[in-house]
A tleap script that builds the chain and sets N, CA, C and O, in Angstrom:
source leaprc.protein.ff14SB
mol = sequence {
  NMET ILE GLU GLU GLN VAL GLN LYS SER GLY
  ALA ALA ARG TYR GLU GLY ILE HIE ARG ARG
  LYS ASP GLY SER SER PHE ALA VAL GLU VAL
  SER ILE GLY THR ALA ASN LEU ASP LYS LEU
  TYR VAL LEU CYS VAL VAL ARG ASP ILE THR
  GLU ARG LYS LEU ALA GLU GLU LYS ILE ARG
  LYS GLN GLN GLU LEU THR THR GLN ILE ILE
  GLU THR ILE PRO LEU ARG VAL PHE TRP LYS
  ASP ARG ASP LEU ARG TYR LEU GLY CYS ASN
  SER LEU LEU ARG LYS THR GLN CASP
}
set mol.1.N position { 0.740 -1.231 -0.037 }
set mol.1.CA position { 0.021 -0.041 0.035 }
set mol.1.C position { 0.840 1.292 -0.018 }
set mol.1.O position { 0.635 2.182 -0.843 }
set mol.2.N position { 1.808 1.320 0.979 }
set mol.2.CA position { 2.738 2.494 0.893 }
set mol.2.C position { 3.611 2.508 -0.264 }
set mol.2.O position { 3.851 3.580 -0.818 }
set mol.3.N position { 4.120 1.401 -0.691 }
set mol.3.CA position { 4.821 1.378 -1.953 }
set mol.3.C position { 4.087 1.857 -3.116 }
set mol.3.O position { 4.616 2.601 -3.943 }
set mol.4.N position { 2.883 1.452 -3.202 }
set mol.4.CA position { 1.968 1.848 -4.296 }
set mol.4.C position { 1.786 3.372 -4.194 }
set mol.4.O position { 1.834 4.037 -5.229 }
set mol.5.N position { 1.598 3.906 -3.116 }
set mol.5.CA position { 1.392 5.333 -2.926 }
set mol.5.C position { 2.595 6.110 -3.348 }
set mol.5.O position { 2.484 7.151 -3.997 }
set mol.6.N position { 3.774 5.597 -2.974 }
set mol.6.CA position { 5.082 6.260 -3.330 }
set mol.6.C position { 5.207 6.256 -4.785 }
set mol.6.O position { 5.567 7.294 -5.339 }
set mol.7.N position { 4.928 5.107 -5.532 }
set mol.7.CA position { 5.077 4.945 -6.884 }
set mol.7.C position { 4.112 5.787 -7.699 }
set mol.7.O position { 4.491 6.259 -8.771 }
set mol.8.N position { 2.864 6.002 -7.236 }
set mol.8.CA position { 1.916 6.852 -7.836 }
set mol.8.C position { 2.183 8.277 -7.704 }
set mol.8.O position { 2.205 8.964 -8.725 }
set mol.9.N position { 2.414 8.858 -6.429 }
set mol.9.CA position { 2.641 10.213 -6.180 }
set mol.9.C position { 3.980 10.747 -5.959 }
set mol.9.O position { 4.238 11.949 -6.024 }
set mol.10.N position { 4.911 9.741 -5.671 }
set mol.10.CA position { 6.269 10.074 -5.355 }
set mol.10.C position { 6.487 10.401 -3.874 }
set mol.10.O position { 7.577 10.771 -3.438 }
set mol.11.N position { 5.354 10.238 -3.105 }
set mol.11.CA position { 5.604 10.548 -1.654 }
set mol.11.C position { 4.511 9.792 -0.843 }
set mol.11.O position { 3.448 9.446 -1.357 }
set mol.12.N position { 4.824 9.564 0.405 }
set mol.12.CA position { 3.790 8.937 1.316 }
set mol.12.C position { 4.200 9.482 2.719 }
set mol.12.O position { 5.333 9.893 2.969 }
set mol.13.N position { 3.180 9.446 3.601 }
set mol.13.CA position { 3.337 9.791 4.914 }
set mol.13.C position { 2.450 8.896 5.789 }
set mol.13.O position { 1.309 8.636 5.407 }
set mol.14.N position { 2.912 8.427 6.916 }
set mol.14.CA position { 2.084 7.605 7.809 }
set mol.14.C position { 2.667 7.758 9.271 }
set mol.14.O position { 3.788 8.216 9.491 }
set mol.15.N position { 1.821 7.343 10.210 }
set mol.15.CA position { 2.238 7.387 11.602 }
set mol.15.C position { 2.328 5.883 12.083 }
set mol.15.O position { 1.600 5.011 11.609 }
set mol.16.N position { 3.238 5.656 13.023 }
set mol.16.CA position { 3.437 4.355 13.561 }
set mol.16.C position { 4.123 4.480 14.911 }
set mol.16.O position { 4.345 5.539 15.498 }
set mol.17.N position { 4.435 3.230 15.332 }
set mol.17.CA position { 5.204 3.082 16.582 }
set mol.17.C position { 6.552 2.458 16.189 }
set mol.17.O position { 6.626 1.527 15.388 }
set mol.18.N position { 7.646 3.034 16.810 }
set mol.18.CA position { 8.996 2.491 16.487 }
set mol.18.C position { 9.495 2.134 17.843 }
set mol.18.O position { 8.968 2.560 18.870 }
set mol.19.N position { 10.594 1.288 17.816 }
set mol.19.CA position { 11.107 0.777 19.137 }
set mol.19.C position { 12.586 1.215 19.196 }
set mol.19.O position { 13.331 1.073 18.227 }
set mol.20.N position { 12.997 1.770 20.402 }
set mol.20.CA position { 14.378 2.231 20.557 }
set mol.20.C position { 15.273 0.927 20.864 }
set mol.20.O position { 14.753 -0.178 21.021 }
set mol.21.N position { 16.512 1.123 20.929 }
set mol.21.CA position { 17.513 0.063 21.202 }
set mol.21.C position { 17.215 -0.489 22.554 }
set mol.21.O position { 17.357 -1.693 22.772 }
set mol.22.N position { 16.793 0.372 23.506 }
set mol.22.CA position { 16.547 -0.149 24.907 }
set mol.22.C position { 15.153 -0.930 25.077 }
set mol.22.O position { 14.829 -1.432 26.153 }
set mol.23.N position { 14.347 -0.988 23.907 }
set mol.23.CA position { 13.162 -1.710 23.946 }
set mol.23.C position { 11.950 -0.882 24.213 }
set mol.23.O position { 10.829 -1.384 24.129 }
set mol.24.N position { 12.142 0.422 24.545 }
set mol.24.CA position { 10.984 1.318 24.714 }
set mol.24.C position { 10.402 1.655 23.339 }
set mol.24.O position { 11.139 1.543 22.359 }
set mol.25.N position { 9.184 2.043 23.199 }
set mol.25.CA position { 8.508 2.385 22.055 }
set mol.25.C position { 8.096 3.909 22.047 }
set mol.25.O position { 7.903 4.538 23.087 }
set mol.26.N position { 7.983 4.429 20.827 }
set mol.26.CA position { 7.600 5.852 20.823 }
set mol.26.C position { 6.837 6.112 19.396 }
set mol.26.O position { 7.017 5.401 18.407 }
set mol.27.N position { 6.071 7.094 19.435 }
set mol.27.CA position { 5.288 7.413 18.244 }
set mol.27.C position { 6.167 8.208 17.199 }
set mol.27.O position { 6.960 9.091 17.529 }
set mol.28.N position { 5.939 7.799 15.909 }
set mol.28.CA position { 6.695 8.420 14.905 }
set mol.28.C position { 5.784 8.789 13.743 }
set mol.28.O position { 4.709 8.227 13.535 }
set mol.29.N position { 6.279 9.763 13.006 }
set mol.29.CA position { 5.722 10.041 11.648 }
set mol.29.C position { 6.797 9.777 10.562 }
set mol.29.O position { 7.897 10.328 10.582 }
set mol.30.N position { 6.439 8.981 9.706 }
set mol.30.CA position { 7.361 8.560 8.583 }
set mol.30.C position { 7.028 9.258 7.319 }
set mol.30.O position { 5.879 9.199 6.881 }
set mol.31.N position { 8.000 9.942 6.679 }
set mol.31.CA position { 7.801 10.650 5.454 }
set mol.31.C position { 8.663 9.933 4.430 }
set mol.31.O position { 9.855 9.763 4.682 }
set mol.32.N position { 8.101 9.473 3.213 }
set mol.32.CA position { 8.836 8.827 2.325 }
set mol.32.C position { 8.737 9.589 1.046 }
set mol.32.O position { 7.618 9.888 0.630 }
set mol.33.N position { 9.830 9.936 0.372 }
set mol.33.CA position { 9.807 10.538 -0.948 }
set mol.33.C position { 10.765 10.061 -1.929 }
set mol.33.O position { 11.669 9.311 -1.559 }
set mol.34.N position { 10.661 10.417 -3.139 }
set mol.34.CA position { 11.662 10.005 -4.136 }
set mol.34.C position { 12.348 11.224 -4.754 }
set mol.34.O position { 11.778 12.315 -4.794 }
set mol.35.N position { 13.540 11.031 -5.218 }
set mol.35.CA position { 14.251 12.051 -5.898 }
set mol.35.C position { 14.925 11.361 -7.124 }
set mol.35.O position { 15.643 10.369 -6.999 }
set mol.36.N position { 14.656 11.928 -8.263 }
set mol.36.CA position { 15.159 11.341 -9.496 }
set mol.36.C position { 16.412 12.148 -9.988 }
set mol.36.O position { 16.275 13.056 -10.808 }
set mol.37.N position { 17.566 11.821 -9.502 }
set mol.37.CA position { 18.799 12.474 -9.945 }
set mol.37.C position { 19.466 11.737 -10.955 }
set mol.37.O position { 18.920 11.512 -12.035 }
set mol.38.N position { 20.707 11.311 -10.655 }
set mol.38.CA position { 21.363 10.412 -11.686 }
set mol.38.C position { 20.802 9.145 -11.685 }
set mol.38.O position { 21.020 8.421 -12.657 }
set mol.39.N position { 20.037 8.702 -10.659 }
set mol.39.CA position { 19.257 7.558 -10.552 }
set mol.39.C position { 18.068 7.847 -9.561 }
set mol.39.O position { 18.018 8.896 -8.919 }
set mol.40.N position { 17.159 6.907 -9.475 }
set mol.40.CA position { 16.051 7.205 -8.480 }
set mol.40.C position { 16.457 6.783 -7.042 }
set mol.40.O position { 16.835 5.654 -6.726 }
set mol.41.N position { 16.330 7.822 -6.238 }
set mol.41.CA position { 16.625 7.677 -4.760 }
set mol.41.C position { 15.214 7.706 -3.972 }
set mol.41.O position { 14.242 8.404 -4.262 }
set mol.42.N position { 15.326 6.816 -2.944 }
set mol.42.CA position { 14.102 6.909 -2.051 }
set mol.42.C position { 14.584 7.459 -0.726 }
set mol.42.O position { 15.512 6.922 -0.122 }
set mol.43.N position { 13.961 8.515 -0.282 }
set mol.43.CA position { 14.270 9.267 0.987 }
set mol.43.C position { 13.290 8.910 1.997 }
set mol.43.O position { 12.107 8.756 1.694 }
set mol.44.N position { 13.732 8.767 3.217 }
set mol.44.CA position { 12.794 8.382 4.350 }
set mol.44.C position { 13.277 9.274 5.535 }
set mol.44.O position { 14.455 9.315 5.888 }
set mol.45.N position { 12.276 9.982 6.119 }
set mol.45.CA position { 12.550 10.759 7.358 }
set mol.45.C position { 11.579 10.209 8.328 }
set mol.45.O position { 10.394 10.034 8.043 }
set mol.46.N position { 12.145 9.919 9.573 }
set mol.46.CA position { 11.359 9.429 10.647 }
set mol.46.C position { 11.527 10.435 11.797 }
set mol.46.O position { 12.618 10.711 12.296 }
set mol.47.N position { 10.223 11.011 12.211 }
set mol.47.CA position { 10.280 11.938 13.232 }
set mol.47.C position { 9.543 11.647 14.432 }
set mol.47.O position { 8.371 11.275 14.378 }
set mol.48.N position { 10.171 11.797 15.519 }
set mol.48.CA position { 9.558 11.446 16.837 }
set mol.48.C position { 8.395 12.440 17.135 }
set mol.48.O position { 8.590 13.651 17.243 }
set mol.49.N position { 7.252 11.889 17.254 }
set mol.49.CA position { 5.954 12.879 17.455 }
set mol.49.C position { 5.358 12.531 18.923 }
set mol.49.O position { 4.170 12.733 19.172 }
set mol.50.N position { 6.121 12.078 19.731 }
set mol.50.CA position { 5.658 11.804 21.130 }
set mol.50.C position { 5.035 12.978 21.810 }
set mol.50.O position { 3.983 12.865 22.439 }
set mol.51.N position { 5.718 14.168 21.680 }
set mol.51.CA position { 5.196 15.381 22.377 }
set mol.51.C position { 3.882 15.787 21.624 }
set mol.51.O position { 2.957 16.224 22.308 }
set mol.52.N position { 3.747 15.689 20.406 }
set mol.52.CA position { 2.490 16.049 19.610 }
set mol.52.C position { 1.416 15.196 20.033 }
set mol.52.O position { 0.323 15.674 20.338 }
set mol.53.N position { 1.661 13.930 20.071 }
set mol.53.CA position { 0.590 12.885 20.598 }
set mol.53.C position { 0.181 13.283 21.948 }
set mol.53.O position { -1.021 13.342 22.209 }
set mol.54.N position { 1.115 13.577 22.879 }
set mol.54.CA position { 0.722 13.943 24.188 }
set mol.54.C position { -0.095 15.179 24.189 }
set mol.54.O position { -1.057 15.260 24.954 }
set mol.55.N position { 0.223 16.163 23.374 }
set mol.55.CA position { -0.545 17.431 23.310 }
set mol.55.C position { -1.960 17.182 22.772 }
set mol.55.O position { -2.924 17.775 23.257 }
set mol.56.N position { -2.086 16.280 21.743 }
set mol.56.CA position { -3.428 15.970 21.227 }
set mol.56.C position { -4.263 15.266 22.243 }
set mol.56.O position { -5.470 15.495 22.328 }
set mol.57.N position { -3.667 14.440 22.992 }
set mol.57.CA position { -4.466 13.661 23.952 }
set mol.57.C position { -4.892 14.644 25.043 }
set mol.57.O position { -5.980 14.517 25.603 }
set mol.58.N position { -4.045 15.612 25.341 }
set mol.58.CA position { -4.496 16.539 26.380 }
set mol.58.C position { -5.577 17.389 25.865 }
set mol.58.O position { -6.496 17.702 26.622 }
set mol.59.N position { -5.552 17.801 24.613 }
set mol.59.CA position { -6.686 18.664 24.074 }
set mol.59.C position { -7.932 17.829 23.985 }
set mol.59.O position { -9.026 18.357 24.186 }
set mol.60.N position { -7.818 16.482 23.678 }
set mol.60.CA position { -9.007 15.624 23.548 }
set mol.60.C position { -9.629 15.513 24.938 }
set mol.60.O position { -10.849 15.607 25.067 }
set mol.61.N position { -8.834 15.318 25.964 }
set mol.61.CA position { -9.394 15.229 27.336 }
set mol.61.C position { -10.044 16.524 27.700 }
set mol.61.O position { -11.142 16.496 28.256 }
set mol.62.N position { -9.485 17.596 27.446 }
set mol.62.CA position { -9.972 18.829 27.773 }
set mol.62.C position { -11.409 19.111 27.041 }
set mol.62.O position { -12.356 19.644 27.619 }
set mol.63.N position { -11.424 18.697 25.760 }
set mol.63.CA position { -12.647 18.864 25.066 }
set mol.63.C position { -13.758 17.913 25.649 }
set mol.63.O position { -14.910 18.326 25.780 }
set mol.64.N position { -13.409 16.683 25.984 }
set mol.64.CA position { -14.254 15.818 26.630 }
set mol.64.C position { -14.811 16.420 27.919 }
set mol.64.O position { -16.018 16.391 28.157 }
set mol.65.N position { -13.945 16.948 28.722 }
set mol.65.CA position { -14.354 17.599 30.052 }
set mol.65.C position { -15.306 18.757 29.828 }
set mol.65.O position { -16.320 18.882 30.515 }
set mol.66.N position { -14.962 19.640 28.824 }
set mol.66.CA position { -15.892 20.707 28.457 }
set mol.66.C position { -17.196 20.260 28.034 }
set mol.66.O position { -18.210 20.818 28.453 }
set mol.67.N position { -17.239 19.211 27.166 }
set mol.67.CA position { -18.564 18.626 26.762 }
set mol.67.C position { -19.322 18.114 27.965 }
set mol.67.O position { -20.525 18.349 28.081 }
set mol.68.N position { -18.670 17.444 28.831 }
set mol.68.CA position { -19.364 16.968 29.980 }
set mol.68.C position { -19.994 17.999 30.771 }
set mol.68.O position { -21.175 17.899 31.101 }
set mol.69.N position { -19.219 19.060 31.119 }
set mol.69.CA position { -19.667 20.262 31.844 }
set mol.69.C position { -20.913 20.963 31.163 }
set mol.69.O position { -21.931 21.248 31.793 }
set mol.70.N position { -20.741 21.200 29.881 }
set mol.70.CA position { -21.896 21.810 29.103 }
set mol.70.C position { -23.087 20.985 29.152 }
set mol.70.O position { -24.186 21.534 29.238 }
set mol.71.N position { -22.975 19.605 29.103 }
set mol.71.CA position { -24.143 18.733 29.037 }
set mol.71.C position { -24.792 18.521 30.372 }
set mol.71.O position { -25.960 18.141 30.455 }
set mol.72.N position { -24.006 18.775 31.462 }
set mol.72.CA position { -24.597 18.544 32.814 }
set mol.72.C position { -25.027 19.791 33.586 }
set mol.72.O position { -25.665 19.649 34.629 }
set mol.73.N position { -24.711 21.003 33.129 }
set mol.73.CA position { -25.205 22.166 33.759 }
set mol.73.C position { -26.617 22.415 33.488 }
set mol.73.O position { -27.015 22.269 32.332 }
set mol.74.N position { -27.460 22.787 34.450 }
set mol.74.CA position { -28.849 22.927 34.183 }
set mol.74.C position { -29.314 24.256 33.458 }
set mol.74.O position { -30.340 24.847 33.794 }
set mol.75.N position { -28.498 24.672 32.460 }
set mol.75.CA position { -28.813 25.774 31.672 }
set mol.75.C position { -28.834 25.464 30.140 }
set mol.75.O position { -28.102 24.586 29.683 }
set mol.76.N position { -29.633 26.151 29.396 }
set mol.76.CA position { -29.586 26.031 27.992 }
set mol.76.C position { -28.343 26.796 27.462 }
set mol.76.O position { -28.196 27.992 27.715 }
set mol.77.N position { -27.440 26.082 26.715 }
set mol.77.CA position { -26.176 26.696 26.250 }
set mol.77.C position { -26.022 26.596 24.792 }
set mol.77.O position { -26.310 25.523 24.262 }
set mol.78.N position { -25.597 27.594 24.063 }
set mol.78.CA position { -25.275 27.472 22.749 }
set mol.78.C position { -24.132 28.318 22.414 }
set mol.78.O position { -23.835 29.281 23.122 }
set mol.79.N position { -23.435 27.978 21.296 }
set mol.79.CA position { -22.287 28.884 20.916 }
set mol.79.C position { -22.387 29.136 19.321 }
set mol.79.O position { -22.922 28.388 18.503 }
set mol.80.N position { -21.768 30.321 19.086 }
set mol.80.CA position { -21.852 30.783 17.790 }
set mol.80.C position { -20.346 31.173 17.189 }
set mol.80.O position { -19.433 31.361 17.994 }
set mol.81.N position { -20.145 31.272 15.988 }
set mol.81.CA position { -18.952 31.759 15.465 }
set mol.81.C position { -18.850 33.252 15.381 }
set mol.81.O position { -19.786 33.903 15.845 }
set mol.82.N position { -17.771 33.910 14.814 }
set mol.82.CA position { -17.736 35.371 14.777 }
set mol.82.C position { -18.795 35.999 13.865 }
set mol.82.O position { -19.110 37.185 13.968 }
set mol.83.N position { -19.345 35.140 12.946 }
set mol.83.CA position { -20.299 35.761 12.052 }
set mol.83.C position { -21.660 35.401 12.577 }
set mol.83.O position { -22.604 35.421 11.787 }
set mol.84.N position { -21.867 35.050 13.921 }
set mol.84.CA position { -22.960 34.885 14.568 }
set mol.84.C position { -23.914 33.733 14.076 }
set mol.84.O position { -25.130 33.744 14.267 }
set mol.85.N position { -23.196 32.695 13.392 }
set mol.85.CA position { -23.866 31.521 12.967 }
set mol.85.C position { -23.777 30.498 14.113 }
set mol.85.O position { -22.738 30.344 14.756 }
set mol.86.N position { -24.871 29.828 14.335 }
set mol.86.CA position { -24.971 28.737 15.434 }
set mol.86.C position { -24.011 27.648 15.069 }
set mol.86.O position { -23.982 27.148 13.945 }
set mol.87.N position { -23.268 27.315 16.004 }
set mol.87.CA position { -22.313 26.131 15.899 }
set mol.87.C position { -22.737 24.882 16.599 }
set mol.87.O position { -22.463 23.753 16.193 }
set mol.88.N position { -23.434 25.158 17.694 }
set mol.88.CA position { -23.801 24.004 18.520 }
set mol.88.C position { -24.607 24.477 19.729 }
set mol.88.O position { -24.740 25.661 20.040 }
set mol.89.N position { -25.116 23.466 20.361 }
set mol.89.CA position { -25.946 23.740 21.775 }
set mol.89.C position { -25.925 22.384 22.513 }
set mol.89.O position { -25.746 21.292 21.974 }
set mol.90.N position { -26.136 22.614 23.828 }
set mol.90.CA position { -26.254 21.403 24.671 }
set mol.90.C position { -27.577 20.642 24.535 }
set mol.90.O position { -28.495 21.116 23.865 }
set mol.91.N position { -27.676 19.536 25.129 }
set mol.91.CA position { -28.818 18.748 24.896 }
set mol.91.C position { -30.208 19.376 25.587 }
set mol.91.O position { -31.337 19.145 25.156 }
set mol.92.N position { -29.941 20.111 26.599 }
set mol.92.CA position { -31.155 20.669 27.265 }
set mol.92.C position { -31.765 21.731 26.249 }
set mol.92.O position { -32.990 21.822 26.161 }
set mol.93.N position { -30.985 22.484 25.529 }
set mol.93.CA position { -31.510 23.415 24.543 }
set mol.93.C position { -32.099 22.669 23.303 }
set mol.93.O position { -33.106 23.055 22.711 }
set mol.94.N position { -31.402 21.605 22.981 }
set mol.94.CA position { -31.965 20.776 21.788 }
set mol.94.C position { -33.331 20.185 22.194 }
set mol.94.O position { -34.185 20.051 21.317 }
set mol.95.N position { -33.566 19.860 23.335 }
set mol.95.CA position { -34.825 19.273 23.812 }
set mol.95.C position { -35.927 20.289 23.666 }
set mol.95.O position { -37.032 19.957 23.235 }
set mol.96.N position { -35.637 21.539 24.023 }
set mol.96.CA position { -36.772 22.664 23.824 }
set mol.96.C position { -37.038 23.032 22.497 }
set mol.96.O position { -38.063 23.657 22.226 }
set mol.97.N position { -36.092 22.658 21.507 }
set mol.97.CA position { -36.282 23.040 20.132 }
set mol.97.C position { -36.999 21.934 19.317 }
set mol.97.O position { -37.500 22.177 18.219 }
set mol.98.N position { -37.027 20.823 19.843 }
set mol.98.CA position { -37.792 19.626 19.198 }
set mol.98.C position { -39.205 19.697 19.364 }
set mol.98.O position { -39.926 18.814 18.902 }
savepdb mol mol.pdb
quit
């Protein structure tokens, strides 16, 4: 699958788990590309994304907590964007609209 993508587009990117020499594992982003110079070269860059994954998990947990708070408070809550378009509301407000 990845080989096919590199052959078709000349590049591919995926995330995975790699293992260090000491046996511990860490999240990585692997970027693969080709360069056609005097011959075809395949380039591969592996980047440790542990900190990014930790930050994403922190944001996800914060969003989950915010949703729980909004859904459990005994008030009708809604939010809008800067153009005053409705983006969402809690279930208490949805019940009154049905």
